[in-house]
N, C-alpha and C positions, 0 to 999 in steps of 0.2 A: 464534476467540478464543485469546487465548495463554495459556500456564500460569500465573497470577498465583496469590498466597496460597501460594509456596512450595511444599511437598510436599503440604499437605494438600487440594486440588483439586486437579482433571486435567478437562480439558475435552475431551468426546469426539472422536477424530480425531486431539490434540495430544498424546496422555499422552508425556510418556518414559521412564514405568517401568509398561509394560501389567501386569504382578505386582500392583502395589498397587491393581488396581481390582476385586479378586476377579474370578469367572470371567464373572458376566455384563456389569461394565464391560466384563473386557480384549475380550469380543465382540462387544460394542456400539461400540469405539473401533476396531476391527480392520475391522468392516462401514464406518465412515466412512471409514477409509481404503484402504477399496477403492471407493470412490464410490458404495455404495450410498443409498440415501434412508432416513434416520433421523433421529428427532426430536430437535431441539436439546437439548443439555442436557450436565453436567458431573456428574463422581464424586467425593464426597468420600471420598479416600481411605483405605485402610487406616490409614495415620497419624494421622489424623484421630480414627480408633476407638482407636488406641494412645493418643493424647494425655487421651482422654476416659477412658480405663480407669484411667490413671495414676493421674488427680484421686481416683480412691475407694479405701478400705480396703479392698484384699484380705483381710486377716482377717477383715472382716464378714460374717459366713452369707449374709445379705442384699445383698452388693452388688451382684448383679448386677439384684435388682430395684431398687437406687437409679441403676443405670446407665438407666433408662426416668424415673426420675423426676426425676432432677438436672437445672438448667441446664447449659447446653452450656459449656466453660470459652472463656476469654476468644478464647485464637487461632483454636479453632474457631469460635466464636460470629461471630466477624471475617470470615472468611475465608468461609464459609458466607451471610454477608448482604453480602458484595460479590460473591459468584457469582450470587445468585439476583437481585440490583437488575441485573447484568449482562443474566442470562439474560431478565431481564423488559422492558429495553429492547431487545435484540435481537427481539423476538416481537412487540413494541408496532412497529415501525421495518416487520414483516412486514406490520400489517394485524390484528393479535390484540388489541382493546383490552383486553380482561380475560383474561390467562393463564392458564389452569388447568394444574396440574402434577401429574406424576408421581412417584411416592418408591418405590424397588424395592432390595429387600437384593441384594447382591453379594459374598456369602459365599468366600474363599479356599478353592477346589475344587469350588465350585459350579458345574454344569454342564459338569464336567470327563468323564474317562473312567472315572473313580473312583465319583462319585459326582455325583448331578441335584441330590437336595431339592428338585424338581419341587413347588411349595406348601405349604413346610415354613416358610418363610422369611417375612417381613411383605411384602408390596407394599399401597398407596396409592394411590390414584387421586382423579383431580380436585378437587385440595386448591388454595385460595388460597394466593398464595407467605409467609404469615404461620402456617401452621401445619404448613410443613418441617418446624421442630428438632425440633417435637414426633415428627414421623414419621420420620426419622430416629433418634430415641431407640427411638422402638417399632422399625424395624429393628435395630439394635443389641441389641436385646432377644431378640429373637426369636432368634438365636443359640442361644438354650439353651431354649427353647420344649420341653416335653415329646416332642412331635412329632420335633422337630430333634434333640432328645438321645439319642430310644429310634434312629433313623435310623443316626446316627453311630456306636453301640453296636453293631448288629449288623452296619455295615460295619466294624468295627472301627477307628474313625476317632478320634485324640485331642481331647479335650474342651478340654483345659489350653488348647493353641496356636491355638483357633479364633479366626478374624478376620473383621471382617467391613467391607468398602466399601458404600458410597449410594450410590446412581443416581439423580438428578435432571432429571428431562425436562420439556419441552412435554408434555401430555397431548393426544394425538391425538382428535377429537370422531367417533369410531368411529360409520361406519353399519355396517361387518362385521368380524370379527376372525377369525383361522385360525390354525392350526398345521398344518404340512404336513412332511410327511415323502418324500422321493425315491428311495425305497424301502421296499419293505411293511413296516412297521415289527413284523408278526406272522408273516407266513413268509419274510418278507428277500425278496421276489420283484425282481428288479433292473427288471423289465417293466412294473413298475405303481405308480403316486403315491397317497398317501393324504392326503385333506384333513379337516380337522374344520372346523366355522365355526358361528357362531353371527351372529345381529345383533347392534349396539353394543359395545360393550367387552367382551376374551373373558378377562377376571379370574377370572368364575364357570366356565367353560369349565375352562378351566387348571387349576383346582385340584379340579372334578372336581364340581363341585355341581351343575349342567346338563347336560341331553343336547344334544349338537350336531349337527347334520348331519354326516353321515360322507360324502363319494367315495373313491371308489375307481376312477384313473383307468386307462387304460393309457396307455403311455411314448412311444410310437412315435407313436400317431396323436392322442397327448392324448385320446381320447373318452373320456366317461365312463360305466364298467363297469355300476357300480351307485351308486347314491344312496339311503343309509338313513336319512330324515329322524329328525329331532331334536323336540323339545318344545315348536316357536314354533309357532303355528298356521296366521301369515299366510303361508307356502309355505317354498321353498329360501331359506337366508339371501345364499348367491350366485347372480348371476345369470352368463350364458354367457361377457360380455368381461370381467367382475371374476374368474372362473375362467380364462377363458384367461390373462390376464395375471398372475394370483398363479403359475399354473406356468411362465410363463416366468419370473418370478422366482426360484421355486423352481430351476429350473435353470440361472440364471446362477448362482446362489451355489453351487452344487455345483459348476458350472465354477471358480469361483475358491478352491474352498476344494480342490477336486483331490478331495475323496471323498462320498459318499452324507452327506445334511443333514439334519436338520429345522427347521426354522426358526417363528419365529411373527412375527405382521402385524396390520396394522392395514389398512383400506379407509377414506379420508376421502374426497368427491367421487368423483373420476375417480383416484386414486392411493391406491396401496399404499405403508407406511412398515414399515420392518423394525424389530422390536421385541426378535428375537433370533435368532441360528443357532448352530447347533454341530453336529461331525458328527456322525455316529451310529454310536457306537462297539461298539454291542453289536448284532448282527443274527442271525436264524435264517437259516438256509440254504435255500433251494428246494430 
């Protein structure tokens, strides 16, 4: 997809200005450029956010609440509609008759070296196209959720210049979802990998509302050293082929990044899709 709609929409893998995509969007754009399998989608850029904010009376104490309830300004609404039509047409050409979508917040500075905002900003899954505009507004408004404001205050991050892009992608009909670290996230051991996984969509795992399976693996041999079972009574969430393929994917991303990484991924059928990847910037020493 080419970059239509001026600077309001950027298709993943073709963005002329990754800085306008927020942390999550820029990471996904990079992964597509590297050739990894990422769900098709686009980003409503920080320019769209700024256009919407500019339509509001910033002197009104409730302007942030109005951001969620106000209709999209005409240029943003038109750009989003055209992008959704193109994405749905692309998915239908791939045999997806009734596309479902994921809408994810992508704040400036999110998933960076200073702050992660993990689970603090809005993500909405399994949406029909006509529900996307409302979800976008809720993503924007989540910049000022009590939890996000408290996090920025603790980190000394300014509130007034916060900006939010929003990623809109095809929803992966996940059989399993996983978060993986190419270094042990607690001990920092370079010879161990750690994977947490659940059956189905992974939003509850990422937000910490369910207990996943946790796999600790020996990096040289790929052998599972320990499996700590989660809440699901049906048994481990990943079989051996799925686990082996995920490990190979994690190490391939690490090799391309040139640094230890953590990733988020979803498996549908026999394929893993990357939903996020970022360098591990703070790690304990073994």
